[in-house]
C-alpha positions in Angstrom: 0.0 0.0 -0.1 1.3 3.4 -0.9 2.1 5.7 2.1 -0.1 9.0 2.7 2.0 11.9 2.0 0.6 15.1 3.8 1.9 17.4 1.2 0.0 15.8 -1.6 -3.1 17.4 -2.7 -6.4 16.0 -1.7 -7.8 16.2 -5.1 -5.0 15.7 -7.6 -5.7 16.3 -11.2 -3.7 15.1 -14.3 -2.4 18.6 -14.6 -1.0 18.5 -11.1 0.7 15.0 -11.6 2.1 16.0 -15.0 3.4 19.4 -14.2 4.4 18.7 -10.6 2.7 22.1 -9.8 1.7 21.7 -6.2 -0.4 24.9 -5.9 -3.6 23.2 -6.7 -6.0 23.5 -3.7 -5.4 22.0 -0.2 -2.9 19.6 0.9 -3.9 16.5 2.8 -2.5 17.7 5.8 -4.3 21.0 5.5 -7.6 19.3 4.9 -7.1 16.9 7.8 -6.3 19.8 10.0 -9.3 21.7 8.9 -11.4 18.7 9.6 -10.0 18.3 13.2 -10.5 21.9 13.8 -14.2 21.8 12.8 -14.6 19.0 15.3 -12.6 20.8 18.0 -14.8 23.9 17.7 -18.0 22.0 18.2 -16.6 20.0 21.0 -18.0 21.4 24.5 -15.1 19.4 26.3 -12.5 21.2 24.2 -14.1 24.5 24.8 -14.2 23.9 28.6 -10.4 23.2 28.5 -9.7 26.5 27.0 -12.3 28.9 28.4 -9.8 30.3 31.0 -7.4 31.7 28.5 -7.4 34.8 26.0 -8.9 34.6 22.7 -5.3 34.4 21.2 -4.6 31.6 23.5 -7.6 29.8 22.4 -6.8 30.2 18.8 -3.4 29.0 19.2 -4.5 26.0 21.3 -7.2 25.3 18.6 -4.7 25.4 15.7 -2.0 23.4 17.3 -4.6 20.8 18.3 -5.8 20.5 14.7 -2.4 20.2 13.3 -1.3 17.6 15.9 -4.4 15.7 15.0 -3.8 15.9 11.3 -0.2 14.7 11.8 -1.2 11.9 14.0 -3.7 10.6 11.4 -1.1 10.8 8.7 1.3 8.8 10.9 -1.5 6.1 11.6 -2.5 5.9 8.1 1.1 5.1 7.2 1.8 2.2 9.6 1.7 -1.2 8.1 -1.4 -3.1 8.8 
């Protein structure tokens, strides 16, 4: 099975593959992070853990958690079954 590369696009097109122009849309890592962020923002338990910090601190925590989740998913997907 091919490994998941977080820098590959989520929707590669023949143009992307043939030209190696990697500026077409989101990468898998960005997409996974966005999905994690969406879940975190609707999770009351995550909100409880961050309600004592500033808005800037909340956003930093939210972004770090989303990216860490994306990286963890890519790592898990690349494990040999």
